[in-house]
C-alpha positions in Angstrom: -16.6 -0.6 -14.4 -13.3 0.7 -15.7 -12.0 3.9 -14.1 -9.6 6.3 -15.8 -7.9 9.3 -14.4 -6.3 11.4 -17.0 -3.7 14.1 -15.9 -5.8 14.8 -12.8 -4.7 17.6 -10.5 -6.1 19.3 -7.5 -4.8 22.6 -6.0 -5.7 24.3 -2.7 -4.5 27.9 -3.4 -0.8 27.5 -3.8 -0.7 23.9 -2.5 -0.6 21.2 -5.0 -2.3 18.2 -3.5 -2.6 16.0 -6.6 -0.2 16.7 -9.5 -0.8 15.4 -13.1 -2.1 11.9 -12.0 -2.9 9.3 -14.7 -4.2 5.9 -13.7 -6.1 3.3 -15.7 -8.0 0.9 -13.4 -9.6 -2.3 -14.9 -13.2 -3.3 -14.4 -13.4 -5.5 -11.3 -9.8 -4.6 -10.1 -8.9 -3.9 -6.5 -6.5 -1.0 -6.5 -4.8 0.6 -3.4 -3.7 4.2 -3.3 -0.7 4.1 -0.9 1.5 6.7 0.6 2.4 8.8 3.6 0.2 11.4 5.1 -0.2 14.4 2.8 0.7 12.5 -0.4 -2.7 13.1 -2.1 -4.4 9.7 -1.8 -7.6 10.8 0.1 -7.8 13.9 -2.1 -7.9 11.7 -5.1 -10.6 9.4 -3.6 -12.8 12.5 -2.8 -12.4 13.7 -6.5 -13.5 10.2 -7.5 -16.5 10.4 -5.2 -17.4 13.9 -6.6 -16.8 15.6 -3.2 -13.9 17.7 -4.6 -13.9 19.1 -8.1 -10.6 18.6 -10.0 -8.5 21.6 -10.7 -7.4 20.0 -14.0 -7.7 16.7 -15.8 -10.5 14.2 -16.4 -12.3 11.4 -14.4 -13.9 8.7 -16.5 -16.2 5.9 -15.3 -16.3 3.6 -18.3 -17.1 5.8 -21.3 -18.7 8.5 -19.2 -16.8 11.7 -18.1 -17.9 12.4 -14.6 -16.1 15.6 -13.7 -19.4 17.5 -13.4 -21.6 14.7 -12.3 -23.0 15.0 -8.7 -21.9 12.4 -6.1 -25.4 11.0 -5.9 -25.4 10.3 -9.6 -22.1 8.5 -9.8 -23.4 5.2 -8.4 -20.6 4.8 -6.0 -20.4 3.2 -2.5 -18.1 4.7 0.0 -16.8 3.4 3.3 -15.2 5.9 5.6 -12.5 5.6 8.3 -14.9 6.9 10.9 -17.8 4.5 9.7 -20.1 7.7 9.6 -23.1 5.8 11.0 -26.2 7.7 12.2 -26.2 7.1 16.0 -30.0 7.5 16.4 -30.8 5.0 13.6 -30.9 1.2 13.9 -28.6 -1.0 11.8 -31.5 -1.6 9.4 -32.2 2.2 9.1 -28.5 2.9 8.5 -28.2 0.2 5.8 -31.3 1.3 4.0 -30.7 5.0 4.2 -29.4 5.3 0.6 -32.3 3.3 -0.7 -34.7 5.5 1.2 -33.3 8.6 -0.5 -33.9 6.8 -3.9 -37.5 6.1 -2.8 -37.1 2.3 -3.2 -40.3 0.4 -2.2 -40.2 -0.8 1.4 -40.5 -4.5 0.6 -37.6 -4.3 -1.9 -35.6 -2.2 0.5 -36.2 -4.8 3.4 -35.2 -7.7 1.1 -32.0 -6.0 -0.2 -31.0 -4.9 3.3 -31.4 -8.4 4.8 -29.5 -10.0 1.9 -26.5 -7.7 2.3 -26.6 -7.8 6.1 -26.6 -11.6 6.1 -23.7 -11.5 3.6 -21.8 -9.3 6.2 -22.8 -11.6 9.1 -24.8 -8.9 10.8 -28.4 -10.0 9.9 -29.1 -10.7 13.6 -28.3 -7.1 14.6 -30.8 -5.1 12.5 -32.7 -3.6 15.5 -29.5 -2.5 17.4 -28.1 1.0 17.3 -24.4 1.8 16.6 -23.5 2.4 20.2 -24.5 -1.2 20.9 -22.1 -2.6 18.3 -18.4 -3.5 18.4 -16.0 -1.7 16.1 -15.9 -4.6 13.8 -19.7 -4.7 13.6 -20.0 -1.0 13.0 -17.5 -1.4 10.1 -19.6 -4.2 8.6 -22.7 -2.0 8.9 -20.8 0.7 6.9 -19.8 -1.7 4.3 -23.3 -3.1 4.0 -24.7 0.4 3.5 -22.2 0.9 0.7 -23.1 -2.4 -0.9 -26.9 -2.2 -0.7 -26.9 0.5 -3.4 -25.4 -2.1 -5.8 -22.6 0.4 -6.8 -20.5 0.2 -9.9 -17.4 1.3 -7.9 -16.5 0.9 -4.1 -14.4 3.5 -2.5 -12.6 2.9 0.8 -10.9 5.7 2.9 -8.6 3.8 5.4 -11.7 1.8 6.7 -9.6 -0.5 9.0 -7.4 2.1 10.8 -9.7 2.3 13.9 -9.8 -1.4 14.5 -7.5 -3.4 16.8 -4.7 -5.6 15.2 -6.6 -8.9 15.2 -9.9 -7.5 13.9 -8.0 -5.5 11.3 -6.5 -8.8 10.0 -9.9 -10.5 9.9 -11.6 -7.6 8.2 -8.8 -7.4 5.7 -9.5 -11.0 4.6 -13.2 -10.5 4.5 -13.1 -7.3 2.4 -10.7 -8.9 0.0 -12.9 -12.1 -0.4 -16.1 -10.0 -0.7 -14.6 -7.8 -3.4 -13.5 -10.9 -5.3 -16.8 -12.6 -5.0 -18.8 -9.5 -6.1 -16.3 -8.4 -8.8 -16.8 -4.7 -8.0 -14.1 -2.2 -9.1 -12.6 -1.1 -5.7 -10.2 1.8 -4.8 -8.7 1.5 -1.4 -6.9 4.4 0.4 -4.4 3.4 3.0 -1.0 4.5 4.6 -0.4 0.9 5.6 1.8 -0.8 3.1 1.2 -4.3 4.6 -2.6 -3.7 4.1 -2.0 -2.6 0.5 0.2 -5.5 -0.3 -2.0 -8.2 1.0 -5.3 -6.9 -0.4 -4.7 -5.1 -3.8 -4.3 -6.4 -7.3 -2.2 -3.4 -8.1 -0.9 -0.5 -5.9 -0.5 3.2 -6.8 2.3 4.6 -4.7 2.0 8.4 -4.3 4.4 10.9 -2.9 3.7 14.7 -2.6 0.8 14.3 -5.0 2.8 12.6 -7.8 2.6 8.9 -8.9 5.8 7.1 -8.0 4.8 3.6 -9.3 1.6 1.6 -10.3 2.2 -2.1 -10.3 1.5 -5.4 -8.6 2.7 -6.1 -5.1 5.3 -8.5 -6.4 6.7 -5.9 -8.8 6.9 -3.1 -6.2 8.6 -5.5 -3.7 11.1 -7.2 -6.0 11.6 -4.5 -8.7 11.2 -1.1 -7.2 11.6 1.7 -9.8 13.0 4.3 -7.4 14.5 4.8 -4.0 11.2 6.0 -2.4 9.2 3.0 -3.5 12.0 0.7 -2.4 12.1 2.2 1.1 8.3 2.6 1.5 7.4 -1.0 0.5 8.5 -3.8 2.8 8.5 -4.4 6.5 11.1 -4.1 8.1 12.3 -1.5 5.5 15.1 -2.0 3.0 18.6 -1.2 4.0 20.5 1.5 2.0 24.3 1.8 1.8 26.3 4.5 0.1 28.7 2.7 -2.3 30.8 2.8 -5.6 30.1 0.8 -8.6 33.0 -0.2 -10.7 33.9 -2.7 -13.5 36.8 -5.0 -12.6 37.9 -7.9 -14.8 34.6 -8.0 -16.5 32.6 -8.1 -13.1 30.5 -5.3 -11.5 32.0 -4.6 -8.0 30.0 -2.6 -5.4 32.3 -1.3 -2.7 31.6 0.8 0.4 32.8 1.4 3.9 33.3 -2.1 5.3 32.0 -4.2 2.5 32.9 -5.3 -1.0 30.6 -7.5 -3.2 30.5 -8.8 -6.7 27.1 -8.5 -8.3 25.6 -11.4 -10.2 26.4 -11.3 -13.9 22.9 -10.2 -15.1 22.4 -7.5 -12.5 25.9 -6.3 -12.9 25.6 -5.9 -16.6 22.3 -3.9 -16.3 23.8 -1.7 -13.5 26.9 -0.9 -15.5 25.0 0.0 -18.6 22.7 2.4 -16.7 25.0 4.0 -14.3 26.1 7.6 -15.1 28.6 7.8 -12.2 30.5 5.5 -9.9 28.5 6.7 -6.8 25.5 4.5 -6.2 23.1 3.6 -3.4 23.0 -0.1 -2.7 19.8 -1.6 -1.3 19.2 -5.0 0.4 16.2 -6.1 2.5 16.7 -7.4 6.0 15.2 -10.8 5.0 17.9 -11.2 2.4 20.8 -11.0 4.7 21.9 -13.9 7.0 24.5 -14.5 9.7 27.3 -16.5 8.1 31.0 -17.0 9.3 32.2 -16.6 5.7 30.0 -13.5 5.0 31.5 -10.6 3.2 30.5 -7.9 5.8 31.7 -7.6 9.4 29.4 -6.0 11.9 28.6 -5.7 15.6 25.2 -6.6 17.1 23.8 -3.2 18.3 20.2 -4.0 19.2 18.0 -7.2 19.1 14.3 -6.8 18.5 12.4 -10.0 19.1 9.4 -10.3 16.8 8.3 -13.8 17.9 9.2 -16.3 15.1 11.9 -14.0 13.9 14.3 -11.4 15.4 15.3 -8.2 13.8 19.0 -7.5 14.5 20.4 -4.0 14.2 24.0 -4.5 13.1 26.5 -1.7 13.2 29.1 -1.5 10.4 32.6 -0.2 11.0 31.5 3.3 9.8 28.7 3.4 12.3 25.9 2.6 9.7 23.1 0.4 11.1 22.0 -2.5 9.0 18.7 -4.4 9.8 19.0 -8.2 9.5 16.0 -10.5 9.9 16.9 -13.9 11.2 14.9 -16.8 12.8 14.7 -16.6 16.6 17.1 -18.9 18.5 20.1 -17.5 16.6 22.2 -17.3 19.8 24.0 -14.0 19.2 24.1 -11.2 21.9 24.3 -7.5 21.9 27.9 -6.3 21.4 29.0 -9.6 19.6 30.9 -9.4 16.4 29.4 -11.3 13.5 29.8 -11.7 9.7 26.9 -11.1 7.3 26.2 -12.7 3.9 24.0 -10.9 1.4 21.7 -12.8 -1.0 23.2 -11.0 -3.9 20.5 -11.9 -6.5 18.1 -9.6 -4.4 20.5 -6.6 -4.7 19.1 -3.2 -5.7 21.0 -0.2 -7.0 19.9 3.4 -7.3 21.4 6.6 -8.7 21.9 8.9 -5.7 21.0 12.1 -7.7 18.0 11.0 -9.7 16.9 8.3 -7.1 16.0 6.0 -10.0 16.7 2.3 -10.1 19.7 1.2 -12.1 18.1 -2.3 -12.6 14.4 -1.9 -13.3 13.8 1.2 -15.4 
């Protein structure tokens, strides 16, 4: 089922929760709504579900305008952060509750419930109540209840945030595979950019109710359109340095306190053609910096954060700015040691400090 949001908005009094949002989601696509708390992602999901009425704009499911369609008539399945299971009901009764409301015959109901429960690997738990289940099992029950309706669209509201890290990783893979196999259009709300990057076909990044970018994970990571997207996508986050961009002898030079680099020809040409002023913000990710005696930047190791296979080095530049550098463990450097850093310049990002727009990818 194709989903289209056309200039959608939602106001709560003077507060604008969603502002002029337009999204076209393909049939069978897995789309994540990503952003910090208060960005409008859950409000958008609740408008899709029919729980909130839009202040303005249109919601289309295929060729059907659903603004005034009741939630029960939208043929959606929804999985909540809190699971929202009925504690007095068994797993079977929780899963079949939507079918009971539709007055589906008992035999058909039992057959559908068992099939979807087996798919979710909880078929042997049908007689238990939610209090007798683990968090992961409860989440599977909630997902089975959404799927048993055979919905056109699946809506997820941060469904994994209550699980521990290991189970979250497992369920992430299971939901992604299940969505792929069933080919159901799915919209997934999360504040966790790693979750969005690993699961979604495309990600809509929201900030203060407005769409910042709608693109594949690869595009958001490698070609961010603005400063917010660049800083929000990626873990550890991108480094930003105040700098000046100038043309010298046909080359694009980026220069700041304690560093001076020459951009690759293609990036330099783009940046110089787009720049309105010399002042720029230079961006580079921690994984695109390495320790190198011949590096162009001198720094001091301020903090070392062991991450297991890798260490995150917080390196202090001469002006006091801290630069994150991700290196393999076993590097041998110590806190307080002077080092030189080399940037992988083909991964450079440049932004206008006033508009916050990219000088390379707009």
